[in-house]
C-alpha positions as CSV (number, residue, x, y, z in Angstrom):
1,M,-25.5,-44.1,-222.4
2,S,-25.5,-47.6,-220.7
3,M,-27.8,-47.9,-217.8
4,E,-26.5,-50.6,-215.5
5,K,-28.5,-51.8,-212.6
6,K,-26.6,-51.2,-209.5
7,K,-25.6,-54.5,-207.9
8,V,-26.5,-54.9,-204.3
9,P,-23.6,-56.1,-202.1
10,I,-24.2,-59.6,-200.9
11,N,-23.0,-61.1,-197.7
12,P,-23.3,-64.8,-197.1
13,G,-25.6,-66.2,-194.4
14,K,-24.6,-68.7,-191.7
15,D,-25.0,-71.5,-194.3
16,G,-22.7,-69.8,-196.8
17,K,-25.6,-69.1,-199.3
18,E,-26.1,-65.7,-200.7
19,D,-29.0,-63.9,-199.1
20,G,-29.2,-60.6,-201.3
21,R,-28.9,-58.3,-198.3
22,D,-26.0,-56.3,-197.1
23,F,-25.9,-57.4,-193.5
24,S,-22.9,-58.2,-191.4
25,P,-22.4,-61.9,-190.5
26,D,-23.5,-61.1,-187.0
27,F,-27.1,-60.7,-188.3
28,Y,-27.1,-64.3,-189.3
29,S,-25.8,-65.7,-186.1
30,G,-28.0,-67.7,-183.6
31,L,-29.0,-66.4,-180.2
32,A,-26.1,-65.4,-177.8
33,I,-27.7,-67.3,-175.0
34,D,-27.5,-70.5,-176.9
35,E,-23.9,-69.7,-177.8
36,F,-23.2,-69.2,-174.0
37,A,-24.8,-72.7,-173.4
38,R,-22.4,-74.3,-176.0
39,T,-19.2,-72.5,-175.1
40,G,-19.6,-70.9,-171.7
41,N,-18.5,-67.5,-173.3
42,R,-21.1,-64.6,-173.1
43,H,-18.8,-62.2,-175.0
44,D,-19.6,-59.5,-172.3
45,K,-23.3,-59.6,-173.2
46,T,-25.9,-58.7,-170.6
47,F,-28.8,-61.1,-170.9
48,H,-32.4,-60.3,-170.2
49,I,-35.5,-62.4,-169.6
50,W,-36.3,-62.4,-173.4
51,D,-33.0,-64.3,-174.0
52,L,-34.0,-67.1,-171.6
53,A,-37.5,-67.2,-172.9
54,A,-36.2,-67.5,-176.5
55,A,-33.4,-70.1,-175.6
56,N,-33.6,-73.6,-177.0
57,P,-35.1,-75.6,-174.1
58,K,-32.4,-78.3,-174.6
59,N,-29.8,-75.7,-173.5
60,L,-31.5,-74.6,-170.2
61,E,-29.7,-77.3,-168.2
62,K,-26.4,-76.2,-169.6
63,I,-27.1,-72.5,-168.9
64,F,-28.1,-73.4,-165.3
65,N,-24.9,-75.3,-164.7
66,L,-22.8,-72.4,-166.2
67,S,-24.5,-69.9,-164.0
68,E,-23.4,-68.6,-160.6
69,E,-24.4,-69.0,-157.0
70,P,-26.7,-66.0,-156.1
71,A,-26.1,-63.7,-153.3
72,L,-28.9,-63.9,-150.7
73,K,-28.7,-60.1,-150.1
74,A,-29.5,-59.5,-153.8
75,F,-33.0,-60.8,-153.2
76,R,-33.9,-58.8,-150.1
77,D,-36.3,-55.8,-150.6
78,K,-36.6,-56.5,-154.3
79,I,-39.3,-57.1,-156.9
80,F,-38.7,-59.6,-159.7
81,N,-40.6,-60.0,-162.9
82,G,-40.8,-63.6,-163.8
83,M,-41.8,-65.7,-166.8
84,N,-42.5,-69.4,-167.1
85,F,-40.7,-71.0,-170.0
86,H,-40.9,-74.7,-170.4
87,I,-43.1,-77.3,-168.6
88,N,-41.6,-80.6,-168.0
89,L,-43.4,-84.0,-167.8
90,W,-46.0,-83.1,-170.4
91,G,-49.5,-83.6,-169.2
92,L,-48.5,-84.2,-165.6
93,G,-46.5,-81.0,-165.5
94,K,-49.4,-79.1,-167.0
95,L,-51.7,-80.5,-164.4
96,V,-49.5,-79.5,-161.5
97,F,-48.7,-76.1,-163.0
98,A,-52.4,-75.3,-163.5
99,L,-53.1,-76.1,-159.8
100,Y,-51.0,-73.1,-158.9
101,V,-51.4,-70.5,-161.6
102,G,-54.9,-71.1,-163.2
103,R,-57.9,-73.3,-162.8
104,L,-58.1,-77.1,-163.3
105,R,-60.4,-76.8,-166.3
106,D,-57.7,-74.8,-168.2
107,V,-55.8,-78.0,-168.5
108,F,-58.5,-79.6,-170.7
109,T,-59.2,-76.5,-172.8
110,N,-55.5,-75.5,-173.1
111,R,-56.6,-71.9,-172.4
112,L,-54.0,-71.5,-169.7
113,F,-51.1,-72.3,-172.0
114,S,-52.2,-69.8,-174.6
115,Q,-52.1,-66.9,-172.2
116,H,-49.3,-64.8,-170.7
117,L,-47.7,-66.8,-167.9
118,A,-45.9,-63.9,-166.1
119,F,-45.6,-63.5,-162.4
120,Q,-43.8,-61.4,-159.8
121,K,-41.9,-62.4,-156.7
122,R,-41.9,-59.7,-154.1
123,L,-39.2,-59.9,-151.4
124,L,-39.2,-58.4,-148.0
125,K,-36.3,-56.5,-146.5
126,K,-35.9,-59.2,-143.9
127,D,-37.8,-62.2,-142.9
128,K,-41.1,-61.6,-141.3
129,I,-42.6,-63.7,-138.4
130,V,-46.0,-65.0,-139.3
131,K,-48.6,-67.0,-137.2
132,R,-51.2,-69.5,-138.0
133,K,-53.2,-71.7,-135.7
134,G,-51.0,-70.9,-132.8
135,K,-47.7,-71.7,-134.7
136,E,-45.0,-69.3,-135.8
137,G,-42.9,-69.3,-138.8
138,E,-40.8,-67.0,-141.1
139,V,-41.5,-65.9,-144.6
140,S,-39.2,-63.9,-147.1
141,G,-41.8,-62.8,-149.7
142,I,-44.7,-63.8,-151.7
143,N,-45.8,-64.5,-155.4
144,Y,-48.0,-62.4,-157.4
145,W,-49.7,-64.5,-160.3
146,C,-51.0,-62.4,-163.1
147,R,-53.3,-65.2,-164.4
148,R,-55.0,-65.3,-160.9
149,D,-54.7,-61.5,-160.3
150,E,-53.8,-62.2,-156.7
151,S,-50.8,-62.6,-154.4
152,Y,-50.4,-66.0,-152.6
153,L,-47.8,-68.7,-152.0
154,P,-45.5,-67.0,-149.5
155,F,-42.0,-68.6,-149.3
156,K,-38.7,-68.6,-147.5
157,I,-35.3,-68.1,-149.2
158,Y,-31.9,-69.5,-148.3
159,I,-28.7,-70.8,-150.0
160,S,-27.9,-74.5,-149.9
161,P,-26.4,-77.2,-152.1
162,G,-28.3,-78.0,-155.4
163,I,-31.3,-80.3,-155.3
164,K,-29.9,-82.6,-158.1
165,N,-26.3,-81.5,-158.1
166,G,-25.0,-81.1,-154.6
167,T,-21.6,-79.9,-155.7
168,M,-22.9,-76.4,-156.5
169,N,-25.1,-74.1,-154.4
170,S,-28.3,-72.5,-155.5
171,L,-30.8,-70.1,-153.9
172,K,-33.9,-72.0,-152.7
173,I,-37.4,-70.5,-152.8
174,D,-39.1,-72.8,-150.4
175,Y,-42.8,-73.0,-149.9
176,N,-42.8,-75.1,-146.9
177,V,-44.0,-72.3,-144.6
178,I,-47.0,-72.4,-142.2
179,L,-49.2,-70.0,-144.2
180,N,-49.4,-72.6,-147.1
181,K,-51.4,-75.7,-147.5
182,R,-49.6,-78.7,-146.2
183,I,-50.4,-81.2,-148.9
184,I,-50.4,-79.3,-152.2
185,Q,-48.4,-76.1,-151.5
186,R,-45.7,-76.8,-148.9
187,P,-44.0,-79.6,-151.0
188,L,-43.1,-76.9,-153.7
189,I,-39.5,-75.7,-153.9
190,D,-37.6,-73.6,-156.5
191,E,-33.9,-73.4,-157.0
192,M,-32.2,-70.5,-158.9
193,R,-28.8,-69.6,-160.2
194,K,-27.6,-66.2,-161.6
195,I,-26.7,-65.7,-165.3
196,P,-23.2,-64.2,-165.2
197,G,-23.0,-60.4,-166.0
198,S,-26.8,-60.0,-165.7
199,E,-29.4,-59.4,-163.2
200,L,-31.1,-62.4,-164.6
201,Y,-31.9,-65.7,-162.8
202,L,-32.7,-69.1,-164.2
203,G,-35.0,-71.3,-162.0
204,K,-36.4,-74.8,-161.6
205,M,-39.6,-75.7,-159.8
206,Y,-39.9,-79.1,-158.0
207,F,-42.6,-81.0,-156.2
208,R,-41.2,-82.9,-153.2
209,L,-42.7,-86.3,-152.7
210,G,-41.2,-88.2,-149.9
211,P,-37.5,-88.6,-150.6
212,W,-38.0,-87.5,-154.3
213,S,-38.0,-84.0,-155.9
214,I,-39.9,-84.0,-159.1
215,F,-38.8,-81.4,-161.5
216,F,-41.6,-80.0,-163.6
217,L,-41.0,-76.3,-164.7
218,W,-38.3,-73.9,-166.0
219,F,-38.7,-70.1,-165.3
220,G,-36.7,-67.1,-165.2
221,M,-36.7,-63.8,-163.3
222,E,-34.9,-60.4,-163.4
223,V,-34.9,-57.5,-161.0
224,I,-37.3,-54.7,-161.9
């Protein structure tokens, strides 16, 4: 009796070559978030923070522009898990970033950038009146930085035209509040837009220097 070896069905990969495994073509496709950046079509997929973390950094600007204006009420009384993705400006960006989430010596050892750079943003139900040195101001929430194991850098939120693209609105997370240090903390500002069909937000962090806003960090957040 002839003993023939059973042939394993073969499906072509994305490049058309035989792979030797019986997977559907979907298994060979790229990331859906990068496809969304190229075409603007998310195919009813709900994205999560991993999708943004894994996206090609070159696509983040496209994703940001394809995203939606957030609703201010969607941030009230919520906690967001966040993750830092991509530091802009190379050494300068790392230096600025280390001032807020780590220690200055981490810049030279690279220790900071080999560790988990997660954070939380914790929002109040409504803005809170705070006082410092006889002055009053409002805050909307505060950051919790895992690397520092502490909460600091309170902020105020509002909707306004984009920092670089004034034709579309974005949610601002503004650190120009009286509880923060005037020179190194108050110039910080984030802007965020909402990924369609998801409770996921893509953000940029800037340092304001006079009339200029210097972009140095991509990050993402999603509601817990």
